[in-house]
C-alpha positions in Angstrom: -4.4 1.2 -13.3 -2.4 -2.0 -12.7 0.1 -3.4 -15.2 1.9 -6.7 -15.4 5.4 -6.3 -14.1 7.4 -9.5 -14.6 7.1 -12.6 -16.8 9.0 -15.8 -15.9 8.8 -19.1 -14.3 6.7 -19.9 -11.4 7.0 -22.6 -8.7 3.9 -24.8 -8.6 3.6 -26.1 -5.0 1.1 -28.9 -6.2 3.7 -30.5 -8.3 7.4 -31.8 -7.6 9.6 -29.0 -6.1 11.8 -29.3 -9.2 8.8 -28.7 -11.6 8.8 -25.4 -13.3 5.7 -24.1 -14.8 6.2 -21.5 -17.6 3.3 -19.2 -17.1 2.2 -15.6 -16.2 1.0 -15.6 -12.6 -2.0 -13.5 -11.7 -0.5 -12.7 -8.3 -1.7 -9.2 -7.3 0.5 -7.1 -5.1 -1.3 -4.2 -3.4 1.3 -1.6 -2.2 2.6 1.9 -1.4 5.9 3.2 -0.9 6.2 2.6 2.9 8.7 0.0 4.5 6.4 -2.8 4.8 5.4 -3.0 1.1 9.0 -2.5 0.2 10.1 -5.6 1.9 7.8 -7.5 -0.3 8.9 -5.6 -3.5 12.4 -6.7 -2.6 11.3 -10.4 -2.3 9.4 -10.4 -5.5 12.3 -8.9 -7.4 14.7 -11.5 -5.9 12.5 -14.3 -6.9 11.9 -13.0 -10.4 8.1 -13.7 -9.9 5.6 -12.2 -12.3 3.1 -9.9 -10.5 0.5 -7.3 -11.1 1.2 -4.2 -8.9 -1.9 -2.4 -7.5 -1.3 0.9 -5.9 -3.2 1.9 -2.8 -2.9 5.5 -2.0 -3.5 5.6 1.8 -3.4 9.4 1.8 -6.5 9.4 -0.3 -8.2 6.6 1.8 -8.1 3.9 -0.8 -7.2 1.3 2.0 -10.7 1.7 3.3 -12.6 1.0 0.0 -15.0 -1.8 0.1 -13.0 -3.6 -2.6 -9.9 -3.5 -0.7 -11.2 -4.4 2.6 -12.3 -7.8 0.9 -8.6 -8.3 0.5 -7.3 -7.0 3.9 -9.9 -6.3 6.4 -7.5 -4.5 8.6 -7.1 -1.8 5.8 -3.4 -1.9 5.6 -0.7 -2.6 2.9 0.7 -4.7 1.6 -1.4 -7.6 0.7 -1.4 -10.1 -2.1 -4.0 -12.2 -3.9 -2.6 -15.4 -5.4 -5.2 -17.2 -7.2 -7.7 -18.3 -4.5 -5.2 -17.3 -1.8 -5.0 -13.9 -0.1 -2.4 -13.0 2.3 -2.0 -9.7 4.3 0.7 -8.5 6.7 4.1 -8.1 5.2 6.0 -10.7 7.2 3.3 -13.3 6.6 3.5 -12.7 2.9 7.3 -13.0 3.0 7.0 -16.2 4.6 4.1 -17.5 2.3 6.1 -16.8 -0.9 9.5 -18.0 0.4 7.8 -21.2 1.5 6.0 -21.6 -1.8 9.1 -20.9 -3.8 11.3 -22.8 -1.4 13.9 -20.0 -1.6 15.3 -17.6 0.9 14.0 -19.5 3.9 15.1 -22.7 5.9 12.6 -25.4 4.8 13.0 -28.0 7.7 10.3 -27.3 10.2 12.3 -29.2 13.0 15.6 -27.4 12.2 17.5 -24.8 14.4 17.6 -22.7 11.2 13.8 -22.7 10.9 13.6 -21.7 14.5 16.0 -18.9 14.2 14.4 -17.7 11.1 10.9 -17.5 12.7 12.3 -15.8 15.9 14.1 -13.1 13.9 11.2 -12.6 11.6 8.8 -12.2 14.4 11.2 -9.9 16.2 11.1 -7.6 13.2 7.3 -8.0 12.9 6.4 -7.3 16.5 9.2 -5.1 17.6 11.3 -3.4 15.0 8.3 -2.4 12.7 5.9 -1.1 15.4 8.4 0.7 17.5 10.1 2.3 14.5 6.7 3.4 13.2 5.7 4.9 16.5 9.0 6.6 16.8 8.4 8.3 13.5 4.8 9.2 14.3 5.5 10.8 17.7 8.7 12.6 16.6 7.1 14.1 13.4 3.4 14.0 13.6 1.9 13.9 17.1 0.9 17.1 18.8 2.3 18.4 22.0 2.6 17.5 24.8 4.2 14.5 23.6 7.5 14.0 25.8 6.4 10.9 27.5 5.2 9.1 24.3 8.2 10.1 22.2 10.6 9.1 25.0 8.9 5.6 25.2 9.1 4.8 21.6 12.4 6.4 20.8 13.9 4.4 23.7 12.3 1.1 22.4 13.2 1.8 18.9 16.9 2.2 19.9 16.7 -0.8 22.1 15.4 -3.1 19.4 17.9 -1.8 16.8 20.8 -2.3 19.3 19.7 -5.9 19.5 19.9 -6.2 15.8 23.3 -4.3 15.8 24.7 -6.6 18.4 23.5 -9.7 16.5 25.1 -8.6 13.2 28.4 -8.1 15.0 28.8 -11.9 14.9 26.5 -12.8 12.1 27.0 -11.9 8.4 23.4 -12.0 7.5 20.5 -12.2 10.0 20.5 -16.0 9.7 24.3 -16.4 9.6 25.8 -17.0 6.2 22.5 -17.3 4.3 20.7 -14.2 2.7 16.9 -14.7 3.7 13.5 -13.0 4.0 14.7 -11.9 7.4 17.2 -9.7 5.8 14.5 -8.4 3.5 12.2 -7.6 6.3 15.1 -5.9 8.0 16.0 -3.8 4.9 12.5 -2.3 4.6 13.1 -0.5 7.8 16.8 -0.1 7.9 16.8 2.0 4.8 15.0 4.7 6.8 16.8 4.3 10.1 18.2 8.0 10.4 14.6 9.2 9.9 13.2 6.7 12.3 15.6 7.7 15.0 16.0 11.4 14.2 19.7 11.1 14.4 20.6 12.0 10.7 24.1 10.9 9.6 25.3 10.3 13.1 23.1 7.1 13.0 25.7 5.0 11.3 28.5 5.7 13.7 26.2 4.1 16.4 25.0 1.4 14.2 27.9 0.4 11.8 26.8 -3.3 11.5 23.3 -2.2 10.5 24.9 0.0 7.8 27.2 -2.7 6.5 24.4 -5.1 5.9 22.2 -2.3 4.5 24.9 -1.4 2.1 25.4 -5.0 0.9 21.6 -5.5 0.3 21.3 -2.1 -1.5 24.1 -3.2 -3.8 21.9 -6.2 -5.0 20.1 -5.7 -8.4 16.9 -6.8 -6.9 17.1 -3.9 -4.3 17.7 -1.4 -7.1 14.7 -2.7 -8.9 12.5 -2.6 -5.8 13.6 1.0 -5.2 12.9 2.0 -8.7 9.6 0.1 -8.6 8.2 2.5 -5.8 8.5 5.5 -8.2 6.2 3.8 -10.8 3.1 5.4 -9.3 2.6 9.0 -8.1 1.3 8.6 -4.7 -0.1 11.6 -2.9 2.6 13.2 -0.8 0.8 16.2 0.9 -0.3 15.6 4.5 -3.3 17.8 4.2 -6.6 17.5 6.3 -7.9 14.8 4.0 -4.6 12.7 4.4 -4.6 13.1 8.2 -8.2 12.0 8.3 -7.3 8.7 6.5 -3.9 8.2 8.0 -4.9 9.1 11.6 -8.6 8.3 12.0 -8.3 7.9 15.7 -8.1 11.8 15.9 -11.7 12.0 14.8 -12.6 10.8 18.3 -10.8 13.8 19.8 -13.1 16.2 18.0 -16.2 14.9 19.7 -14.8 15.6 23.2 
């Protein structure tokens, strides 16, 4: 099942920020290979934290097991269990771990940098992720007729990514000169942008700044380890009737009409 991935030093928030505790953490990382868990895989690799990966195969319905719903009652990945603490939602986990480790995040609660970080992180959480996901769903999965829905989500996905593109034209990273968890949140989805928008190789002529930052993050050793990490478990890839039942449970209501 799960195996320990990394050994190293762990920040202990109950002691001085400079105190390093040499121990193996029992942090459990529930994941699959989708964009949201990959954000967290990147942060864990950047931090060098030890963690126990626990694959959750959503095409087999493992996200709805009684055991997993105790971790995340919403039945989504990723989630973590860190001692007595459980955290779900990818962006909440990014913020929790970055604050705990005091890395890749502005720490002064009253600073402009902290305000900017929260704004852009929530922009990705509430805009980039949902509209990108719905663009993929209605483009590739939803039955006809779907013109109205696809037009809405394709438009909103492009609109949100254009805001990122314009921002990166004057900002090296999402928060200026400092690489942060916002860039990691961005990376999770930016890797798949041609698929999200259905625009193939032409995507990058429209979004060159997004490609610039994506290439820079991809060149980081932690990103290479995160991409390799997702191949460690053989997740189900077939979108058969079983997978559709677990991935799109709302469709069961249509069968009753």
